Short mmCIF file of the C-alpha atoms (twelve columns), coordinates in Angstrom:
data_MODEL
# 
_entry.id   MODEL 
# 
loop_
_atom_site.group_PDB 
_atom_site.id 
_atom_site.type_symbol 
_atom_site.label_atom_id 
_atom_site.label_alt_id 
_atom_site.label_comp_id 
_atom_site.label_asym_id 
_atom_site.label_seq_id 
_atom_site.Cartn_x 
_atom_site.Cartn_y 
_atom_site.Cartn_z 
_atom_site.pdbx_PDB_model_num 
ATOM 1   C CA . UNK A 1   94.811 109.445 115.986 1 
ATOM 2   C CA . UNK A 2   97.597 111.254 114.120 1 
ATOM 3   C CA . UNK A 3   97.797 115.034 113.955 1 
ATOM 4   C CA . UNK A 4   97.392 114.782 110.188 1 
ATOM 5   C CA . UNK A 5   94.150 112.839 110.589 1 
ATOM 6   C CA . UNK A 6   92.842 115.362 113.089 1 
ATOM 7   C CA . UNK A 7   93.708 118.222 110.743 1 
ATOM 8   C CA . UNK A 8   91.751 116.621 107.898 1 
ATOM 9   C CA . UNK A 9   88.800 115.879 110.166 1 
ATOM 10  C CA . UNK A 10  88.556 119.518 111.232 1 
ATOM 11  C CA . UNK A 11  88.707 120.694 107.623 1 
ATOM 12  C CA . UNK A 12  86.119 118.123 106.548 1 
ATOM 13  C CA . UNK A 13  83.746 119.224 109.305 1 
ATOM 14  C CA . UNK A 14  84.076 122.876 108.253 1 
ATOM 15  C CA . UNK A 15  83.474 122.068 104.601 1 
ATOM 16  C CA . UNK A 16  80.501 119.781 105.196 1 
ATOM 17  C CA . UNK A 17  78.739 122.586 107.078 1 
ATOM 18  C CA . UNK A 18  79.683 125.188 104.486 1 
ATOM 19  C CA . UNK A 19  78.531 123.068 101.549 1 
ATOM 20  C CA . UNK A 20  75.529 121.470 103.260 1 
ATOM 21  C CA . UNK A 21  76.985 118.054 102.606 1 
ATOM 22  C CA . UNK A 22  76.236 114.637 104.062 1 
ATOM 23  C CA . UNK A 23  78.901 111.938 104.230 1 
ATOM 24  C CA . UNK A 24  77.763 108.345 103.721 1 
ATOM 25  C CA . UNK A 25  80.143 105.461 104.399 1 
ATOM 26  C CA . UNK A 26  79.811 101.752 103.789 1 
ATOM 27  C CA . UNK A 27  80.550 99.300  106.585 1 
ATOM 28  C CA . UNK A 28  83.730 98.157  104.826 1 
ATOM 29  C CA . UNK A 29  85.383 101.584 104.818 1 
ATOM 30  C CA . UNK A 30  88.508 102.422 106.827 1 
ATOM 31  C CA . UNK A 31  87.785 103.067 110.538 1 
ATOM 32  C CA . UNK A 32  88.568 106.786 110.289 1 
ATOM 33  C CA . UNK A 33  86.149 107.139 107.370 1 
ATOM 34  C CA . UNK A 34  83.396 105.396 109.311 1 
ATOM 35  C CA . UNK A 35  84.079 107.731 112.242 1 
ATOM 36  C CA . UNK A 36  83.559 110.931 110.231 1 
ATOM 37  C CA . UNK A 37  80.463 109.709 108.374 1 
ATOM 38  C CA . UNK A 38  77.017 111.095 109.103 1 
ATOM 39  C CA . UNK A 39  75.652 107.642 108.307 1 
ATOM 40  C CA . UNK A 40  77.397 104.281 108.111 1 
ATOM 41  C CA . UNK A 41  75.568 101.245 106.813 1 
ATOM 42  C CA . UNK A 42  75.031 98.561  104.227 1 
ATOM 43  C CA . UNK A 43  73.871 99.131  100.657 1 
ATOM 44  C CA . UNK A 44  70.176 99.236  101.531 1 
ATOM 45  C CA . UNK A 45  70.605 101.531 104.515 1 
ATOM 46  C CA . UNK A 46  72.781 103.952 102.562 1 
ATOM 47  C CA . UNK A 47  70.382 103.938 99.600  1 
ATOM 48  C CA . UNK A 48  67.585 104.907 101.962 1 
ATOM 49  C CA . UNK A 49  69.678 107.670 103.504 1 
ATOM 50  C CA . UNK A 50  70.567 108.948 100.038 1 
ATOM 51  C CA . UNK A 51  66.893 109.095 99.073  1 
ATOM 52  C CA . UNK A 52  65.848 110.872 102.280 1 
ATOM 53  C CA . UNK A 53  68.635 113.383 102.854 1 
ATOM 54  C CA . UNK A 54  67.989 117.108 102.584 1 
ATOM 55  C CA . UNK A 55  71.665 117.842 102.028 1 
ATOM 56  C CA . UNK A 56  72.687 119.523 98.785  1 
ATOM 57  C CA . UNK A 57  75.797 117.362 98.364  1 
ATOM 58  C CA . UNK A 58  76.268 113.652 99.028  1 
ATOM 59  C CA . UNK A 59  79.823 112.424 99.570  1 
ATOM 60  C CA . UNK A 60  79.669 108.675 99.048  1 
ATOM 61  C CA . UNK A 61  82.502 106.774 100.703 1 
ATOM 62  C CA . UNK A 62  82.073 103.408 99.091  1 
ATOM 63  C CA . UNK A 63  82.458 101.998 95.605  1 
ATOM 64  C CA . UNK A 64  81.221 103.349 92.302  1 
ATOM 65  C CA . UNK A 65  77.928 101.479 91.965  1 
ATOM 66  C CA . UNK A 66  76.843 102.840 95.367  1 
ATOM 67  C CA . UNK A 67  77.502 106.431 94.330  1 
ATOM 68  C CA . UNK A 68  75.646 105.744 91.073  1 
ATOM 69  C CA . UNK A 69  72.660 104.557 93.106  1 
ATOM 70  C CA . UNK A 70  72.706 107.789 95.113  1 
ATOM 71  C CA . UNK A 71  72.718 109.777 91.848  1 
ATOM 72  C CA . UNK A 72  69.899 107.662 90.408  1 
ATOM 73  C CA . UNK A 73  67.749 108.506 93.438  1 
ATOM 74  C CA . UNK A 74  68.877 112.142 93.742  1 
ATOM 75  C CA . UNK A 75  69.478 113.682 90.303  1 
ATOM 76  C CA . UNK A 76  68.982 117.176 91.711  1 
ATOM 77  C CA . UNK A 77  71.800 116.757 94.234  1 
ATOM 78  C CA . UNK A 78  75.551 116.689 93.707  1 
ATOM 79  C CA . UNK A 79  76.936 113.204 94.357  1 
ATOM 80  C CA . UNK A 80  80.684 112.972 94.907  1 
ATOM 81  C CA . UNK A 81  82.891 109.893 95.143  1 
ATOM 82  C CA . UNK A 82  86.280 110.676 96.724  1 
ATOM 83  C CA . UNK A 83  88.099 108.057 94.639  1 
ATOM 84  C CA . UNK A 84  86.566 107.393 91.204  1 
ATOM 85  C CA . UNK A 85  88.762 104.322 90.875  1 
ATOM 86  C CA . UNK A 86  86.895 102.559 93.685  1 
ATOM 87  C CA . UNK A 87  85.093 99.959  91.632  1 
ATOM 88  C CA . UNK A 88  83.602 96.536  92.320  1 
ATOM 89  C CA . UNK A 89  84.887 93.369  90.620  1 
ATOM 90  C CA . UNK A 90  81.492 91.692  91.018  1 
ATOM 91  C CA . UNK A 91  79.761 94.621  89.326  1 
ATOM 92  C CA . UNK A 92  82.221 94.349  86.446  1 
ATOM 93  C CA . UNK A 93  81.205 90.718  85.895  1 
ATOM 94  C CA . UNK A 94  77.799 91.612  84.418  1 
ATOM 95  C CA . UNK A 95  76.928 93.763  81.414  1 
ATOM 96  C CA . UNK A 96  73.681 95.091  80.032  1 
ATOM 97  C CA . UNK A 97  74.104 93.315  76.644  1 
ATOM 98  C CA . UNK A 98  74.858 90.056  78.439  1 
ATOM 99  C CA . UNK A 99  71.758 90.395  80.589  1 
ATOM 100 C CA . UNK A 100 69.634 91.290  77.559  1 
ATOM 101 C CA . UNK A 101 70.801 88.073  75.890  1 
ATOM 102 C CA . UNK A 102 69.877 86.046  78.982  1 
ATOM 103 C CA . UNK A 103 66.447 87.705  79.109  1 
ATOM 104 C CA . UNK A 104 65.879 86.747  75.455  1 
ATOM 105 C CA . UNK A 105 66.468 83.107  76.408  1 
ATOM 106 C CA . UNK A 106 63.853 83.358  79.164  1 
ATOM 107 C CA . UNK A 107 61.117 85.689  77.910  1 
ATOM 108 C CA . UNK A 108 58.757 87.051  80.556  1 
ATOM 109 C CA . UNK A 109 60.923 85.973  83.508  1 
ATOM 110 C CA . UNK A 110 61.449 88.887  85.930  1 
ATOM 111 C CA . UNK A 111 64.987 90.111  86.530  1 
ATOM 112 C CA . UNK A 112 66.257 90.796  90.049  1 
ATOM 113 C CA . UNK A 113 69.454 92.788  90.011  1 
ATOM 114 C CA . UNK A 114 71.709 92.817  93.063  1 
ATOM 115 C CA . UNK A 115 72.635 96.422  93.772  1 
ATOM 116 C CA . UNK A 116 76.301 95.478  93.215  1 
ATOM 117 C CA . UNK A 117 75.971 96.131  89.485  1 
ATOM 118 C CA . UNK A 118 76.373 98.975  86.984  1 
ATOM 119 C CA . UNK A 119 73.556 101.436 86.338  1 
ATOM 120 C CA . UNK A 120 73.235 100.119 82.773  1 
ATOM 121 C CA . UNK A 121 72.375 96.681  84.186  1 
ATOM 122 C CA . UNK A 122 69.872 98.123  86.641  1 
ATOM 123 C CA . UNK A 123 68.272 99.904  83.686  1 
ATOM 124 C CA . UNK A 124 67.355 96.587  82.023  1 
ATOM 125 C CA . UNK A 125 66.222 94.902  85.265  1 
ATOM 126 C CA . UNK A 126 62.806 94.802  86.909  1 
ATOM 127 C CA . UNK A 127 63.845 95.340  90.514  1 
ATOM 128 C CA . UNK A 128 67.070 95.754  92.463  1 
ATOM 129 C CA . UNK A 129 67.857 94.152  95.795  1 
ATOM 130 C CA . UNK A 130 70.507 94.009  98.475  1 
ATOM 131 C CA . UNK A 131 71.537 91.102  100.649 1 
ATOM 132 C CA . UNK A 132 69.148 92.533  103.278 1 
ATOM 133 C CA . UNK A 133 66.002 92.260  101.203 1 
ATOM 134 C CA . UNK A 134 66.748 89.834  98.370  1 
ATOM 135 C CA . UNK A 135 64.632 87.027  99.840  1 
ATOM 136 C CA . UNK A 136 61.628 89.306  100.433 1 
ATOM 137 C CA . UNK A 137 61.825 90.818  96.961  1 
ATOM 138 C CA . UNK A 138 61.994 87.442  95.203  1 
ATOM 139 C CA . UNK A 139 59.177 86.068  97.365  1 
ATOM 140 C CA . UNK A 140 56.937 88.951  96.337  1 
ATOM 141 C CA . UNK A 141 57.495 88.571  92.607  1 
ATOM 142 C CA . UNK A 142 54.864 86.725  90.568  1 
ATOM 143 C CA . UNK A 143 55.660 83.292  89.200  1 
ATOM 144 C CA . UNK A 144 58.095 80.638  90.279  1 
ATOM 145 C CA . UNK A 145 61.103 81.585  88.158  1 
ATOM 146 C CA . UNK A 146 63.500 84.546  88.451  1 
ATOM 147 C CA . UNK A 147 66.669 85.714  86.702  1 
ATOM 148 C CA . UNK A 148 69.157 86.857  89.342  1 
ATOM 149 C CA . UNK A 149 72.316 88.847  88.561  1 
ATOM 150 C CA . UNK A 150 75.227 89.020  89.186  1 
ATOM 151 C CA . UNK A 151 76.027 87.166  92.447  1 
ATOM 152 C CA . UNK A 152 75.510 83.429  92.098  1 
ATOM 153 C CA . UNK A 153 76.071 82.826  95.833  1 
ATOM 154 C CA . UNK A 154 73.349 85.244  96.897  1 
ATOM 155 C CA . UNK A 155 71.130 83.814  94.168  1 
ATOM 156 C CA . UNK A 156 71.537 80.257  95.500  1 
ATOM 157 C CA . UNK A 157 70.849 81.470  99.029  1 
ATOM 158 C CA . UNK A 158 67.629 83.131  97.821  1 
ATOM 159 C CA . UNK A 159 66.587 79.993  95.912  1 
ATOM 160 C CA . UNK A 160 66.943 77.876  99.049  1 
ATOM 161 C CA . UNK A 161 64.733 80.226  101.057 1 
ATOM 162 C CA . UNK A 162 62.033 80.933  98.482  1 
ATOM 163 C CA . UNK A 163 61.684 77.609  96.701  1 
ATOM 164 C CA . UNK A 164 61.739 79.432  93.369  1 
ATOM 165 C CA . UNK A 165 63.835 78.496  90.350  1 
ATOM 166 C CA . UNK A 166 66.649 81.019  90.125  1 
ATOM 167 C CA . UNK A 167 68.473 81.466  86.831  1 
ATOM 168 C CA . UNK A 168 71.956 82.446  87.982  1 
ATOM 169 C CA . UNK A 169 74.594 84.694  86.501  1 
ATOM 170 C CA . UNK A 170 78.192 83.485  87.104  1 
ATOM 171 C CA . UNK A 171 79.339 86.416  89.261  1 
ATOM 172 C CA . UNK A 172 80.880 86.483  92.712  1 
ATOM 173 C CA . UNK A 173 82.684 88.652  95.262  1 
ATOM 174 C CA . UNK A 174 86.459 87.956  95.250  1 
ATOM 175 C CA . UNK A 175 86.785 89.185  98.840  1 
ATOM 176 C CA . UNK A 176 84.143 86.848  100.273 1 
ATOM 177 C CA . UNK A 177 85.518 84.007  98.160  1 
ATOM 178 C CA . UNK A 178 88.722 84.214  100.212 1 
ATOM 179 C CA . UNK A 179 86.803 82.851  103.201 1 
ATOM 180 C CA . UNK A 180 87.484 79.117  103.112 1 
ATOM 181 C CA . UNK A 181 85.485 76.344  104.812 1 
ATOM 182 C CA . UNK A 182 88.599 74.680  106.209 1 
ATOM 183 C CA . UNK A 183 89.520 77.924  107.981 1 
ATOM 184 C CA . UNK A 184 86.049 78.249  109.470 1 
ATOM 185 C CA . UNK A 185 86.125 74.637  110.666 1 
ATOM 186 C CA . UNK A 186 89.500 75.195  112.316 1 
ATOM 187 C CA . UNK A 187 88.339 78.360  114.079 1 
ATOM 188 C CA . UNK A 188 85.171 76.675  115.317 1 
ATOM 189 C CA . UNK A 189 87.259 73.781  116.611 1 
ATOM 190 C CA . UNK A 190 89.623 76.162  118.406 1 
ATOM 191 C CA . UNK A 191 86.737 78.180  119.873 1 
ATOM 192 C CA . UNK A 192 83.846 75.715  120.412 1 
ATOM 193 C CA . UNK A 193 81.541 78.393  121.791 1 
ATOM 194 C CA . UNK A 194 82.056 80.796  118.909 1 
ATOM 195 C CA . UNK A 195 79.190 81.723  116.600 1 
ATOM 196 C CA . UNK A 196 79.938 81.966  112.869 1 
ATOM 197 C CA . UNK A 197 78.162 84.802  111.037 1 
ATOM 198 C CA . UNK A 198 78.359 84.607  107.251 1 
ATOM 199 C CA . UNK A 199 77.452 87.101  104.554 1 
ATOM 200 C CA . UNK A 200 75.396 85.485  101.756 1 
ATOM 201 C CA . UNK A 201 78.098 86.469  99.245  1 
ATOM 202 C CA . UNK A 202 80.224 83.672  100.732 1 
ATOM 203 C CA . UNK A 203 80.560 80.420  98.809  1 
ATOM 204 C CA . UNK A 204 77.953 77.731  99.359  1 
ATOM 205 C CA . UNK A 205 80.272 75.427  101.327 1 
ATOM 206 C CA . UNK A 206 81.046 78.291  103.712 1 
ATOM 207 C CA . UNK A 207 77.383 79.195  104.170 1 
ATOM 208 C CA . UNK A 208 76.707 75.567  105.086 1 
ATOM 209 C CA . UNK A 209 78.874 76.082  108.198 1 
ATOM 210 C CA . UNK A 210 77.178 79.301  109.298 1 
ATOM 211 C CA . UNK A 211 75.222 79.628  112.516 1 
ATOM 212 C CA . UNK A 212 73.577 82.731  111.099 1 
ATOM 213 C CA . UNK A 213 73.546 84.169  107.562 1 
ATOM 214 C CA . UNK A 214 72.851 87.879  107.236 1 
ATOM 215 C CA . UNK A 215 73.796 91.211  105.708 1 
ATOM 216 C CA . UNK A 216 76.351 93.458  107.348 1 
ATOM 217 C CA . UNK A 217 73.624 95.405  109.163 1 
ATOM 218 C CA . UNK A 218 72.214 92.088  110.336 1 
ATOM 219 C CA . UNK A 219 75.621 91.167  111.744 1 
ATOM 220 C CA . UNK A 220 75.708 94.309  113.869 1 
ATOM 221 C CA . UNK A 221 72.244 93.596  115.200 1 
ATOM 222 C CA . UNK A 222 73.035 89.943  115.925 1 
ATOM 223 C CA . UNK A 223 76.263 90.834  117.718 1 
ATOM 224 C CA . UNK A 224 74.441 93.263  120.003 1 
ATOM 225 C CA . UNK A 225 71.775 90.732  120.933 1 
ATOM 226 C CA . UNK A 226 73.596 87.402  121.148 1 
ATOM 227 C CA . UNK A 227 74.778 85.940  124.421 1 
ATOM 228 C CA . UNK A 228 77.806 84.484  122.628 1 
ATOM 229 C CA . UNK A 229 81.057 86.159  123.581 1 
ATOM 230 C CA . UNK A 230 83.080 84.953  120.578 1 
ATOM 231 C CA . UNK A 231 81.963 85.642  117.005 1 
ATOM 232 C CA . UNK A 232 83.621 84.596  113.747 1 
ATOM 233 C CA . UNK A 233 82.895 87.324  111.207 1 
ATOM 234 C CA . UNK A 234 82.354 85.979  107.698 1 
ATOM 235 C CA . UNK A 235 82.645 89.264  105.869 1 
ATOM 236 C CA . UNK A 236 85.084 92.076  105.040 1 
ATOM 237 C CA . UNK A 237 87.550 93.204  107.696 1 
ATOM 238 C CA . UNK A 238 86.083 96.713  107.907 1 
ATOM 239 C CA . UNK A 239 83.254 95.210  109.963 1 
ATOM 240 C CA . UNK A 240 85.537 94.830  112.974 1 
ATOM 241 C CA . UNK A 241 85.737 98.545  113.786 1 
ATOM 242 C CA . UNK A 242 82.079 99.083  114.611 1 
ATOM 243 C CA . UNK A 243 81.562 95.583  116.009 1 
ATOM 244 C CA . UNK A 244 84.280 96.181  118.588 1 
ATOM 245 C CA . UNK A 245 83.050 99.677  119.427 1 
ATOM 246 C CA . UNK A 246 79.502 98.477  120.021 1 
ATOM 247 C CA . UNK A 247 80.465 95.239  121.802 1 
ATOM 248 C CA . UNK A 248 83.622 95.828  123.863 1 
ATOM 249 C CA . UNK A 249 82.924 92.747  125.964 1 
ATOM 250 C CA . UNK A 250 82.980 90.375  122.971 1 
ATOM 251 C CA . UNK A 251 85.756 88.893  120.846 1 
ATOM 252 C CA . UNK A 252 85.532 89.045  117.053 1 
ATOM 253 C CA . UNK A 253 87.582 86.682  114.905 1 
ATOM 254 C CA . UNK A 254 88.307 87.059  111.193 1 
ATOM 255 C CA . UNK A 255 88.604 83.854  109.092 1 
ATOM 256 C CA . UNK A 256 91.879 85.053  107.608 1 
ATOM 257 C CA . UNK A 257 93.951 88.221  107.445 1 
ATOM 258 C CA . UNK A 258 93.264 88.747  103.733 1 
ATOM 259 C CA . UNK A 259 89.499 89.323  103.859 1 
ATOM 260 C CA . UNK A 260 89.946 92.850  102.600 1 
ATOM 261 C CA . UNK A 261 88.259 94.668  99.719  1 
ATOM 262 C CA . UNK A 262 91.026 96.830  98.242  1 
ATOM 263 C CA . UNK A 263 88.511 99.065  96.502  1 
ATOM 264 C CA . UNK A 264 86.752 99.912  99.761  1 
ATOM 265 C CA . UNK A 265 90.076 100.940 101.263 1 
ATOM 266 C CA . UNK A 266 90.915 103.455 98.509  1 
ATOM 267 C CA . UNK A 267 88.970 106.228 100.251 1 
ATOM 268 C CA . UNK A 268 91.080 108.251 102.685 1 
ATOM 269 C CA . UNK A 269 90.506 111.337 104.813 1 
ATOM 270 C CA . UNK A 270 92.619 113.379 102.403 1 
ATOM 271 C CA . UNK A 271 90.476 112.262 99.469  1 
ATOM 272 C CA . UNK A 272 87.260 113.109 101.341 1 
ATOM 273 C CA . UNK A 273 88.684 116.556 102.119 1 
ATOM 274 C CA . UNK A 274 89.672 117.181 98.500  1 
ATOM 275 C CA . UNK A 275 86.330 115.865 97.331  1 
ATOM 276 C CA . UNK A 276 84.532 118.486 99.403  1 
ATOM 277 C CA . UNK A 277 87.041 121.246 98.703  1 
ATOM 278 C CA . UNK A 278 87.186 120.838 94.934  1 
ATOM 279 C CA . UNK A 279 83.912 119.071 94.207  1 
ATOM 280 C CA . UNK A 280 85.645 115.934 92.959  1 
ATOM 281 C CA . UNK A 281 84.539 113.562 91.534  1 
ATOM 282 C CA . UNK A 282 80.953 114.196 90.448  1 
ATOM 283 C CA . UNK A 283 79.004 111.046 89.603  1 
ATOM 284 C CA . UNK A 284 76.688 111.404 86.628  1 
ATOM 285 C CA . UNK A 285 74.834 109.132 84.238  1 
ATOM 286 C CA . UNK A 286 73.138 109.642 80.876  1 
ATOM 287 C CA . UNK A 287 69.599 110.690 81.723  1 
ATOM 288 C CA . UNK A 288 67.993 107.877 79.745  1 
ATOM 289 C CA . UNK A 289 70.022 105.314 81.702  1 
ATOM 290 C CA . UNK A 290 69.266 107.010 85.013  1 
ATOM 291 C CA . UNK A 291 65.524 107.096 84.308  1 
ATOM 292 C CA . UNK A 292 65.416 103.434 83.300  1 
ATOM 293 C CA . UNK A 293 67.398 102.420 86.405  1 
ATOM 294 C CA . UNK A 294 65.257 104.578 88.687  1 
ATOM 295 C CA . UNK A 295 62.151 102.373 88.710  1 
ATOM 296 C CA . UNK A 296 64.094 99.247  89.676  1 
ATOM 297 C CA . UNK A 297 66.094 101.154 92.289  1 
ATOM 298 C CA . UNK A 298 63.027 102.809 93.826  1 
ATOM 299 C CA . UNK A 299 61.358 99.418  94.191  1 
ATOM 300 C CA . UNK A 300 64.427 98.235  96.117  1 
ATOM 301 C CA . UNK A 301 64.240 101.199 98.494  1 
ATOM 302 C CA . UNK A 302 60.481 101.006 99.020  1 
ATOM 303 C CA . UNK A 303 59.845 97.267  99.129  1 
ATOM 304 C CA . UNK A 304 60.293 97.032  102.900 1 
ATOM 305 C CA . UNK A 305 59.072 100.549 103.728 1 
# 
C-alpha cells in the first residue's frame, strides 16, 4: 500500500467517526475501496444495509442507481456518492416513458424492475429485484405473465426457472457481454477441473456453459464451500480481490482481461475522502418520484426477509 493511500485511509477513518458515516461498497469496486468499506456486497445486500443503518451519512461507493436506492430507503439520511459520474449503461437503456408505453400494450401485467435502473423507472414498476432474488420475486407474483426491465439476459434466466412468460426489455450489461462462450470453452479445456461460475447478466450462450449461475454474493458463498480448486469467474474483475482473500488455496481465472466496469472503477480513496470532507455529492430525488419508487424498492428489500 502506498503512503498516499495510507494517508487517505487515516483521514477517511477520522471523518467517518466524526460524521457518523457508514461506507458501503459494491463487490466491483477497487480493492482499496472494498478494504475501507464498513459493508461490501451485492445490490440486495447493500440495499438491506442502507435500510438498516443507524448512521447519519451513507457514502455509497458504487454507481448512481445504487446511491439513489439508498436515498429512496433513507430520505432522512444524507446519501453521498463520491463520483456523480459513476453511472450504469444498462440503467440508461430504460426510461419511464418507454416502460409506460410497454405497460399500455400489456394492461394488468405486473412489472418487475431490476434494481439496475433509474428511480423514475422504479416509480412506475410494481416491484424491484436483484439477481439474488429475481426468481423468487417473479415466482411469488400472481399470474403467468410478467414485464421485466431492463436486463433481457436476467429476464430469460428468470423465465427458464419460473415457467412464466416474461416480456423482455432489450437491455444488457456491456461488461458481462464481453464474456464470450469461446473463451469459456477454451479455459475449461485448459483446466478440465475448473468450475465456471456465471452471473445471470451474461449472455444466454455463456450461461449455457455455466456449472453454477448466481449473483456476486452467491459466487463468494460457492467459492468458500466448493471442493474445486480452480474457478472461472464469469463476472466483473473486482470480484477477484475478495475471492482471493477468502480462498487463498484456490485459483481464480477471469475469462478475459477486459471484464471491467469503468464506472465502478471511478471511485477512488481521494474521492471518498473529499466526499466525507465536503459532503459531496448529495444524492436527491423529487419527493414524488422517491415516494412512488419506495413501495417497489421496499418490496425488493423485504421479499426474502
